[in-house]
N, CA, C and O of each residue as an XYZ file, in Angstrom:
516
protein
N     -52.549     27.972      8.893
C     -51.963     27.696      7.599
C     -52.790     26.602      6.938
O     -53.198     25.629      7.570
N     -53.020     26.795      5.657
C     -53.748     25.805      4.885
C     -52.888     25.317      3.730
O     -51.855     25.899      3.400
N     -53.354     24.226      3.127
C     -52.642     23.628      2.007
C     -53.517     23.752      0.766
O     -54.676     23.338      0.762
N     -52.948     24.325     -0.279
C     -53.640     24.466     -1.554
C     -52.921     23.620     -2.594
O     -51.696     23.496     -2.579
N     -53.697     23.047     -3.486
C     -53.159     22.244     -4.583
C     -53.497     22.955     -5.878
O     -54.658     23.272     -6.135
N     -52.476     23.207     -6.700
C     -52.695     23.898     -7.964
C     -51.962     23.205     -9.102
O     -50.734     23.261     -9.174
N     -52.707     22.548     -9.994
C     -52.087     22.009    -11.201
C     -52.039     23.090    -12.274
O     -52.963     23.896    -12.387
N     -50.978     23.110    -13.054
C     -50.838     24.133    -14.089
C     -52.013     24.107    -15.059
O     -52.494     25.157    -15.485
N     -52.471     22.914    -15.405
C     -53.618     22.730    -16.298
C     -54.416     21.529    -15.810
O     -53.850     20.622    -15.200
N     -55.713     21.509    -16.065
C     -56.476     20.310    -15.709
C     -56.064     19.137    -16.600
O     -55.904     19.295    -17.811
N     -55.897     17.983    -16.003
C     -55.525     16.789    -16.761
C     -55.865     15.556    -15.942
O     -56.119     15.634    -14.740
N     -55.863     14.428    -16.613
C     -56.098     13.165    -15.908
C     -55.006     12.931    -14.860
O     -55.288     12.481    -13.749
N     -53.761     13.240    -15.224
C     -52.647     13.039    -14.293
C     -52.767     13.896    -13.043
O     -52.520     13.419    -11.935
N     -53.145     15.156    -13.213
C     -53.274     16.035    -12.043
C     -54.463     15.624    -11.183
O     -54.402     15.714     -9.957
N     -55.547     15.172    -11.818
C     -56.713     14.703    -11.061
C     -56.389     13.434    -10.276
O     -56.787     13.298     -9.119
N     -55.673     12.516    -10.897
C     -55.282     11.279    -10.218
C     -54.374     11.574     -9.032
O     -54.515     10.985     -7.961
N     -53.443     12.494     -9.242
C     -52.539     12.839     -8.154
C     -53.319     13.487     -7.005
O     -53.058     13.194     -5.838
N     -54.261     14.351     -7.323
C     -55.085     14.984     -6.288
C     -55.837     13.937     -5.480
O     -55.894     14.032     -4.254
N     -56.408     12.952     -6.133
C     -57.131     11.902     -5.412
C     -56.211     11.162     -4.443
O     -56.597     10.862     -3.313
N     -55.007     10.874     -4.891
C     -54.035     10.214     -4.007
C     -53.671     11.118     -2.837
O     -53.558     10.663     -1.699
N     -53.493     12.381     -3.122
C     -53.130     13.346     -2.093
C     -54.239     13.489     -1.060
O     -53.965     13.596      0.136
N     -55.474     13.490     -1.509
C     -56.611     13.634     -0.602
C     -56.736     12.446      0.347
O     -57.275     12.591      1.444
N     -56.254     11.292     -0.052
C     -56.262     10.135      0.848
C     -55.243     10.295      1.973
O     -55.393      9.701      3.041
N     -54.212     11.092      1.734
C     -53.130     11.247      2.700
C     -53.264     12.497      3.577
O     -52.863     12.488      4.740
N     -53.820     13.551      3.025
C     -53.955     14.807      3.770
C     -55.437     15.045      4.004
O     -56.209     15.076      3.045
N     -55.855     15.213      5.252
C     -57.278     15.416      5.541
C     -57.859     16.577      4.728
O     -57.215     17.612      4.556
N     -59.076     16.390      4.235
C     -59.711     17.379      3.367
C     -59.821     18.753      4.002
O     -59.791     19.762      3.297
N     -59.947     18.810      5.310
C     -60.067     20.123      5.954
C     -58.797     20.947      5.797
O     -58.815     22.169      5.946
N     -57.699     20.269      5.496
C     -56.422     20.973      5.335
C     -56.020     21.156      3.878
O     -55.033     21.839      3.603
N     -56.751     20.569      2.937
C     -56.348     20.593      1.535
C     -57.450     21.218      0.677
O     -58.581     20.735      0.649
N     -57.105     22.282     -0.010
C     -58.048     22.973     -0.890
C     -57.509     22.876     -2.309
O     -56.409     23.347     -2.599
N     -58.291     22.263     -3.189
C     -57.880     22.095     -4.584
C     -58.362     23.287     -5.403
O     -59.553     23.596     -5.432
N     -57.430     23.942     -6.058
C     -57.757     25.043     -6.958
C     -57.966     24.480     -8.362
O     -57.339     23.484     -8.723
N     -58.831     25.095     -9.151
C     -59.029     24.600    -10.514
C     -57.751     24.708    -11.340
O     -57.096     25.750    -11.353
N     -57.410     23.642    -12.015
C     -56.224     23.657    -12.857
C     -56.318     24.720    -13.935
O     -57.342     24.856    -14.603
N     -55.241     25.468    -14.096
C     -55.185     26.488    -15.126
C     -55.899     27.784    -14.797
O     -56.012     28.649    -15.666
N     -56.385     27.952    -13.577
C     -57.146     29.161    -13.223
C     -56.255     30.387    -13.021
O     -56.745     31.510    -12.905
N     -54.951     30.158    -12.981
C     -53.981     31.246    -12.745
C     -54.295     32.023    -11.458
O     -54.110     33.237    -11.376
N     -54.765     31.287    -10.478
C     -55.137     31.813     -9.162
C     -56.272     32.832     -9.242
O     -56.386     33.704     -8.380
N     -57.101     32.726    -10.259
C     -58.275     33.587    -10.405
C     -59.536     32.766    -10.165
O     -60.346     32.579    -11.073
N     -59.694     32.281     -8.951
C     -60.889     31.534     -8.577
C     -61.314     31.983     -7.190
O     -60.540     32.612     -6.468
N     -62.530     31.662     -6.823
C     -63.018     32.082     -5.505
C     -62.179     31.474     -4.380
O     -61.973     32.112     -3.348
N     -61.695     30.241     -4.574
C     -60.850     29.620     -3.551
C     -59.521     30.360     -3.398
O     -58.956     30.408     -2.305
N     -59.033     30.924     -4.472
C     -57.758     31.645     -4.430
C     -57.844     32.869     -3.533
O     -56.842     33.297     -2.961
N     -59.027     33.427     -3.413
C     -59.198     34.623     -2.582
C     -58.975     34.340     -1.096
O     -58.756     35.263     -0.312
N     -59.031     33.064     -0.713
C     -58.837     32.715      0.695
C     -57.381     32.429      1.034
O     -57.050     32.181      2.193
N     -56.514     32.462      0.034
C     -55.099     32.173      0.273
C     -54.449     33.312      1.053
O     -54.714     34.487      0.802
N     -53.597     32.944      1.998
C     -52.904     33.921      2.830
C     -51.399     33.710      2.765
O     -50.916     32.624      2.442
N     -50.687     34.755      3.075
C     -49.230     34.706      3.121
C     -48.792     33.547      4.016
O     -49.255     33.423      5.150
N     -47.910     32.712      3.507
C     -47.388     31.601      4.291
C     -48.132     30.292      4.122
O     -47.681     29.269      4.636
N     -49.263     30.288      3.414
C     -49.957     29.032      3.148
C     -49.065     28.140      2.282
O     -48.184     28.620      1.569
N     -49.312     26.843      2.362
C     -48.557     25.879      1.563
C     -49.252     25.733      0.215
O     -50.468     25.550      0.152
N     -48.484     25.812     -0.845
C     -49.014     25.684     -2.194
C     -48.307     24.529     -2.888
O     -47.119     24.612     -3.201
N     -49.056     23.443     -3.126
C     -48.518     22.293     -3.842
C     -48.788     22.524     -5.325
O     -49.938     22.557     -5.762
N     -47.719     22.682     -6.085
C     -47.807     22.921     -7.526
C     -47.558     21.615     -8.257
O     -46.651     20.863     -7.902
N     -48.367     21.341     -9.285
C     -48.222     20.107    -10.052
C     -47.955     20.439    -11.508
O     -48.705     21.189    -12.134
N     -46.878     19.872    -12.043
C     -46.558     20.015    -13.464
C     -46.472     18.619    -14.069
O     -45.656     17.797    -13.652
N     -47.323     18.365    -15.052
C     -47.353     17.059    -15.682
C     -46.366     16.894    -16.819
O     -46.078     15.774    -17.241
N     -45.841     18.020    -17.322
C     -44.883     17.965    -18.426
C     -44.160     19.310    -18.517
O     -44.394     20.202    -17.701
N     -43.295     19.448    -19.495
C     -42.493     20.666    -19.630
C     -43.353     21.900    -19.895
O     -43.059     22.978    -19.379
N     -44.413     21.754    -20.693
C     -45.282     22.894    -20.978
C     -46.000     23.375    -19.712
O     -46.190     24.576    -19.521
N     -46.389     22.447    -18.866
C     -47.055     22.817    -17.613
C     -46.073     23.494    -16.655
O     -46.438     24.432    -15.946
N     -44.843     23.020    -16.638
C     -43.825     23.678    -15.821
C     -43.579     25.098    -16.323
O     -43.409     26.018    -15.523
N     -43.560     25.282    -17.630
C     -43.401     26.625    -18.196
C     -44.543     27.540    -17.753
O     -44.321     28.720    -17.480
N     -45.746     27.010    -17.682
C     -46.893     27.799    -17.208
C     -46.696     28.222    -15.749
O     -46.973     29.365    -15.386
N     -46.222     27.301    -14.925
C     -45.958     27.640    -13.522
C     -44.857     28.688    -13.415
O     -44.937     29.592    -12.584
N     -43.847     28.572    -14.239
C     -42.767     29.565    -14.235
C     -43.290     30.934    -14.668
O     -42.859     31.957    -14.135
N     -44.203     30.960    -15.616
C     -44.815     32.213    -16.049
C     -45.547     32.892    -14.895
O     -45.600     34.120    -14.823
N     -46.106     32.097    -14.002
C     -46.889     32.616    -12.872
C     -46.076     32.743    -11.580
O     -46.642     33.035    -10.527
N     -44.780     32.533    -11.645
C     -44.003     32.426    -10.409
C     -44.123     33.633     -9.482
O     -44.036     33.469     -8.265
N     -44.316     34.817    -10.005
C     -44.478     35.991     -9.135
C     -45.744     35.897     -8.295
O     -45.809     36.457     -7.200
N     -46.752     35.190     -8.805
C     -48.006     35.005     -8.060
C     -47.814     34.085     -6.859
O     -48.625     34.094     -5.933
N     -46.756     33.301     -6.871
C     -46.530     32.298     -5.834
C     -45.567     32.761     -4.735
O     -45.296     32.002     -3.804
N     -45.053     33.970     -4.821
C     -43.989     34.411     -3.916
C     -44.367     34.351     -2.437
O     -43.513     34.059     -1.600
N     -45.604     34.616     -2.105
C     -46.010     34.698     -0.689
C     -46.269     33.336     -0.058
O     -46.579     33.253      1.131
N     -46.146     32.279     -0.832
C     -46.523     30.957     -0.345
C     -45.324     30.031     -0.187
O     -44.282     30.215     -0.816
N     -45.501     29.038      0.666
C     -44.493     27.989      0.831
C     -44.760     26.962     -0.261
O     -45.719     26.194     -0.184
N     -43.909     26.957     -1.272
C     -44.138     26.135     -2.456
C     -43.534     24.746     -2.326
O     -42.405     24.563     -1.871
N     -44.341     23.773     -2.747
C     -43.908     22.398     -2.885
C     -44.207     22.031     -4.334
O     -45.330     22.224     -4.799
N     -43.232     21.513     -5.044
C     -43.395     21.227     -6.463
C     -43.409     19.729     -6.716
O     -42.530     18.998     -6.260
N     -44.420     19.284     -7.449
C     -44.554     17.882     -7.832
C     -44.430     17.804     -9.342
O     -45.164     18.468    -10.074
N     -43.494     16.985     -9.798
C     -43.279     16.790    -11.229
C     -43.694     15.382    -11.617
O     -43.355     14.413    -10.937
N     -44.428     15.277    -12.712
C     -44.794     13.959    -13.234
C     -43.557     13.273    -13.786
O     -42.545     13.914    -14.069
N     -43.654     11.989    -13.931
C     -42.533     11.191    -14.421
C     -42.087     11.634    -15.813
O     -40.923     11.466    -16.175
N     -43.007     12.199    -16.593
C     -42.681     12.596    -17.965
C     -41.748     13.804    -18.040
O     -41.220     14.111    -19.109
N     -41.545     14.482    -16.928
C     -40.600     15.606    -16.926
C     -39.180     15.050    -16.967
O     -38.832     14.145    -16.209
N     -38.373     15.602    -17.859
C     -37.008     15.115    -18.039
C     -36.004     15.995    -17.290
O     -36.392     16.830    -16.473
N     -34.729     15.804    -17.569
C     -33.668     16.567    -16.902
C     -33.786     18.058    -17.099
O     -33.482     18.826    -16.187
N     -34.224     18.488    -18.276
C     -34.412     19.914    -18.527
C     -35.471     20.494    -17.590
O     -35.356     21.638    -17.150
N     -36.496     19.705    -17.286
C     -37.536     20.143    -16.346
C     -36.938     20.395    -14.959
O     -37.286     21.364    -14.284
N     -36.043     19.515    -14.557
C     -35.439     19.666    -13.233
C     -34.661     20.970    -13.120
O     -34.719     21.654    -12.098
N     -33.936     21.304    -14.178
C     -33.191     22.566    -14.167
C     -34.137     23.750    -14.046
O     -33.907     24.658    -13.247
N     -35.191     23.741    -14.834
C     -36.175     24.828    -14.792
C     -36.930     24.868    -13.465
O     -37.248     25.942    -12.955
N     -37.210     23.701    -12.917
C     -38.020     23.616    -11.699
C     -37.397     24.388    -10.541
O     -38.113     24.968     -9.725
N     -36.095     24.397    -10.468
C     -35.428     25.109     -9.376
C     -35.669     26.618     -9.434
O     -35.522     27.306     -8.424
N     -36.035     27.132    -10.600
C     -36.327     28.562    -10.726
C     -37.545     28.973     -9.907
O     -37.684     30.143     -9.553
N     -38.427     28.026     -9.603
C     -39.595     28.323     -8.770
C     -39.220     28.433     -7.290
O     -40.016     28.908     -6.480
N     -38.033     28.002     -6.945
C     -37.527     28.010     -5.574
C     -38.480     27.315     -4.592
O     -38.889     27.899     -3.588
N     -38.825     26.065     -4.901
C     -39.710     25.338     -3.982
C     -38.976     24.945     -2.708
O     -37.760     24.748     -2.718
N     -39.705     24.835     -1.633
C     -39.115     24.348     -0.385
C     -38.843     22.859     -0.468
O     -37.958     22.330      0.205
N     -39.624     22.192     -1.308
C     -39.472     20.753     -1.496
C     -39.914     20.427     -2.915
O     -40.886     20.995     -3.412
N     -39.209     19.522     -3.560
C     -39.548     19.099     -4.910
C     -39.502     17.575     -4.952
O     -38.597     16.954     -4.394
N     -40.494     16.980     -5.622
C     -40.560     15.534     -5.668
C     -41.242     15.084     -6.949
O     -41.777     15.888     -7.712
N     -41.209     13.794     -7.157
C     -41.905     13.169     -8.274
C     -43.317     12.806     -7.824
O     -43.554     12.569     -6.640
N     -44.238     12.765     -8.757
C     -45.610     12.373     -8.438
C     -45.667     10.941     -7.902
O     -46.645     10.552     -7.263
N     -44.630     10.168     -8.160
C     -44.576      8.786     -7.678
C     -44.164      8.685     -6.211
O     -44.269      7.613     -5.616
N     -43.707      9.768     -5.630
C     -43.170      9.756     -4.260
C     -44.128     10.448     -3.287
O     -43.754     11.421     -2.631
N     -45.328      9.962     -3.197
C     -46.351     10.593     -2.374
C     -46.010     10.586     -0.884
O     -46.314     11.550     -0.182
N     -45.393      9.534     -0.396
C     -45.114      9.446      1.037
C     -44.159     10.547      1.493
O     -44.339     11.118      2.569
N     -43.153     10.845      0.687
C     -42.232     11.923      1.043
C     -42.924     13.269      1.049
O     -42.679     14.094      1.929
N     -43.776     13.493      0.084
C     -44.515     14.752      0.009
C     -45.429     14.933      1.203
O     -45.432     15.992      1.829
N     -46.202     13.913      1.524
C     -47.126     14.064      2.643
C     -46.381     14.232      3.962
O     -46.844     14.957      4.842
N     -45.250     13.583      4.111
C     -44.463     13.756      5.340
C     -43.977     15.199      5.470
O     -44.017     15.776      6.557
N     -43.523     15.774      4.371
C     -43.046     17.161      4.395
C     -44.190     18.124      4.699
O     -44.041     19.029      5.520
N     -45.326     17.931      4.043
C     -46.470     18.829      4.269
C     -46.958     18.707      5.701
O     -47.240     19.716      6.348
N     -47.061     17.496      6.199
C     -47.500     17.311      7.585
C     -46.530     17.974      8.557
O     -46.956     18.580      9.540
N     -45.254     17.866      8.295
C     -44.249     18.506      9.162
C     -44.383     20.023      9.100
O     -44.282     20.692     10.129
N     -44.608     20.573      7.919
C     -44.788     22.024      7.790
C     -46.012     22.487      8.580
O     -45.984     23.539      9.219
N     -47.083     21.697      8.534
C     -48.290     22.045      9.286
C     -48.048     21.944     10.792
O     -48.519     22.785     11.559
N     -47.322     20.926     11.206
C     -47.015     20.765     12.626
C     -46.175     21.932     13.134
O     -46.428     22.451     14.221
N     -45.193     22.340     12.368
C     -44.340     23.445     12.789
C     -45.136     24.737     12.918
O     -44.867     25.557     13.796
N     -46.120     24.912     12.036
C     -46.934     26.115     12.062
C     -47.873     26.152     13.247
O     -48.044     27.197     13.876
N     -48.495     24.999     13.563
C     -49.511     24.977     14.607
C     -49.009     24.460     15.948
O     -49.669     24.615     16.976
N     -47.835     23.845     15.921
C     -47.303     23.300     17.155
C     -47.978     22.009     17.579
O     -47.810     21.580     18.720
N     -48.741     21.373     16.688
C     -49.410     20.129     17.034
C     -48.506     18.952     16.730
O     -47.563     19.063     15.946
N     -48.800     17.828     17.355
C     -47.945     16.673     17.166
C     -48.484     15.694     16.130
O     -47.748     14.810     15.691
N     -49.749     15.825     15.728
C     -50.283     14.970     14.671
C     -51.448     15.678     13.987
O     -51.968     16.676     14.486
N     -51.845     15.146     12.839
C     -52.921     15.784     12.068
C     -54.256     15.066     12.228
O     -55.149     15.272     11.407
N     -54.423     14.254     13.226
C     -55.677     13.486     13.370
C     -56.814     14.370     13.731
O     -57.938     13.895     13.892
């Protein structure tokens, strides 16, 4: 199982979040997809059923883009990250993606703990070192 990161659109916020994420999850386990590629990139071709897909929405319009693509995400274990700018309406919409875990971009430690646990359960390993 691998971990893919997909921001709805390229932005400074999604790039900053990716950099923070890369410090927490070893690069061999994290593959960043180009923002806004709609899973039409060479890296997307390596995705397999059951891989972890971290989705990033920086605002309501980006969440709408992810919702538009939700059928493309069905085979993956989705984790949704919402930027602070997403309001209560975003939270209601976000549940439509049926993520296994949803968090704020400010809560990196919770996200990395969940992803690491998902990887451990898949491989049966006790740590990611």
